[in-house]
C-alpha positions in Angstrom: 67.2 86.1 104.2 66.4 89.9 104.7 62.9 88.5 106.3 64.6 86.4 108.6 67.0 88.7 110.0 64.4 91.5 110.5 61.9 88.9 112.1 64.6 87.7 114.8 65.8 91.6 115.4 64.2 95.1 115.8 66.9 96.1 113.3 66.3 99.4 112.7 68.3 100.2 115.8 71.0 98.0 114.5 74.3 99.8 113.3 75.0 97.9 109.8 78.5 97.1 108.7 79.2 95.8 105.4 82.9 94.8 103.9 83.8 95.8 100.3 85.9 93.2 98.7 84.2 89.8 98.2 81.3 90.7 100.6 79.4 94.0 98.5 81.8 93.8 95.4 83.7 90.7 93.6 87.2 92.1 93.2 89.1 89.2 93.1 89.6 88.8 89.3 90.4 92.6 89.1 92.8 92.1 91.6 94.4 89.1 90.3 94.7 90.7 86.9 96.3 93.5 88.3 99.2 91.9 89.8 99.4 89.3 86.9 100.4 92.4 84.8 102.5 93.9 87.7 104.5 91.1 87.6 105.2 90.6 84.1 106.7 93.7 83.9 108.6 93.4 87.1 109.9 89.9 87.1 109.0 88.9 83.3 106.9 85.9 85.2 103.1 84.7 84.5 101.3 85.0 87.5 98.7 82.0 86.5 101.7 79.6 86.9 102.1 80.7 90.1 98.8 80.8 92.0 95.7 79.4 92.1 92.6 81.6 91.1 90.2 80.0 93.7 91.6 82.1 96.5 92.5 86.1 96.6 95.7 87.2 95.2 97.2 89.6 98.1 100.5 91.4 99.0 101.4 88.4 101.6 101.4 85.9 98.7 103.7 87.7 96.7 106.9 86.7 99.0 105.1 83.2 99.5 105.1 82.7 95.8 108.4 84.9 95.1 110.9 84.2 98.0 113.5 86.1 96.0 111.5 89.1 95.6 113.4 92.5 96.7 112.0 95.2 98.7 112.5 97.1 95.6 110.6 94.6 93.1 107.8 94.5 95.8 107.6 98.0 95.8 107.5 98.1 92.0 104.9 95.4 91.9 102.4 97.1 94.5 102.7 100.8 92.3 102.3 99.1 88.9 99.4 96.9 90.5 97.8 100.2 92.0 98.3 102.3 88.6 96.8 99.3 86.1 93.9 98.3 88.9 91.5 100.7 87.0 91.6 99.3 83.5 90.3 96.3 85.0 87.1 97.4 86.9 85.0 96.2 84.3 86.0 92.8 85.5 84.3 93.3 89.1 80.8 92.5 89.9 78.3 93.7 92.4 77.1 91.2 95.0 73.5 92.0 94.2 72.4 89.7 97.4 74.4 92.3 99.7 73.6 95.3 97.4 69.5 94.5 98.3 70.8 94.6 102.0 72.2 97.7 101.8 69.4 99.5 99.9 66.6 97.9 101.8 68.2 99.7 105.4 69.7 102.8 103.8 68.1 105.4 105.2 66.5 103.7 108.3 69.9 102.4 110.0 73.5 103.9 109.9 75.1 102.1 106.9 79.2 101.6 107.3 81.5 100.7 105.0 84.5 99.2 106.9 87.2 97.8 104.4 90.7 96.4 104.6 91.2 98.3 101.3 93.5 101.3 100.9 91.1 104.4 100.3 92.3 105.6 96.7 91.5 101.8 95.7 88.4 101.3 97.6 87.2 104.8 96.3 87.9 103.8 93.0 85.6 100.4 93.3 82.6 102.7 94.9 82.7 105.3 92.6 82.9 102.9 89.4 79.7 101.2 90.9 78.1 104.5 92.1 77.8 102.7 95.8 79.2 105.6 97.8 75.8 107.2 98.4 74.6 104.5 100.2 77.1 104.9 103.4 76.6 107.1 106.0 80.2 106.1 107.2 83.2 104.6 105.5 86.5 103.2 107.0 89.6 102.4 105.3 92.9 100.7 106.1 94.1 103.7 106.6 91.8 104.6 109.5 92.9 101.7 111.6 96.2 100.2 110.1 96.9 96.4 111.3 94.4 97.2 114.0 90.9 95.0 113.5 88.3 97.1 111.9 85.5 96.4 113.9 87.1 97.0 117.2 87.7 100.3 115.4 84.2 101.2 114.2 82.6 99.9 117.7 85.2 102.6 119.5 84.0 105.2 117.0 80.2 105.1 117.4 80.8 104.2 121.1 78.2 101.2 120.5 77.7 97.9 122.0 78.6 95.1 119.8 75.2 93.4 120.5 73.5 96.6 118.4 75.7 95.6 115.4 75.1 93.0 112.5 78.3 92.7 110.0 78.2 91.4 106.3 81.6 89.8 105.7 82.8 87.2 103.4 86.7 86.4 105.1 86.9 83.4 107.9 89.7 85.7 109.3 87.9 89.0 110.0 84.8 86.9 111.2 87.0 85.7 113.7 87.9 89.5 114.2 84.5 90.4 114.4 83.7 88.0 117.2 87.0 88.8 119.2 85.4 92.2 119.0 82.2 91.0 120.8 80.2 90.9 118.0 77.7 87.6 118.4 77.9 85.0 115.9 74.3 85.5 115.5 74.6 89.1 114.3 77.4 87.8 111.6 75.8 87.4 107.9 78.7 85.0 106.7 78.5 86.2 102.5 81.0 83.5 101.8 78.6 80.5 102.8 75.6 82.0 100.5 76.8 82.0 97.3 
């Protein structure tokens, strides 16, 4: 795949944008186990019976599976989840396929990480796997809030969407990349390559 992309594009002129969770590092199990412990402590419920582990468990899922959740319980779950996350990091796995892209083009291209993860958690994952060194720039959820991360990065670099290659696993984020003007041919859908 690397050769295919290189043969189609003069890649040295491109900004390469990588996502973290599910793209560069699979953190779904870490995330699930952290939430599972937090929900058990807060609500004395077993998340295994409430959620299908084939999809990533998110903050939004909390309310969808526990409609009686109070605001205080929600905050407690998030706080506990964040506090126990590190103890499950050994369950995370680097996507070697994506890491080869990062390593191959690091030093030749601007390599950017744009994640919807919060800064503390993302730094924890990146540090655990010694990945920070590969990125020229890192953008976290706090950098763009609820806005489109791709639009934010394009604006930050003042770069044409035609000069960007995206590595992403989430269909919603891929739609946002296209909405930002990034051509479909410049989006590497990691989910389809598993």
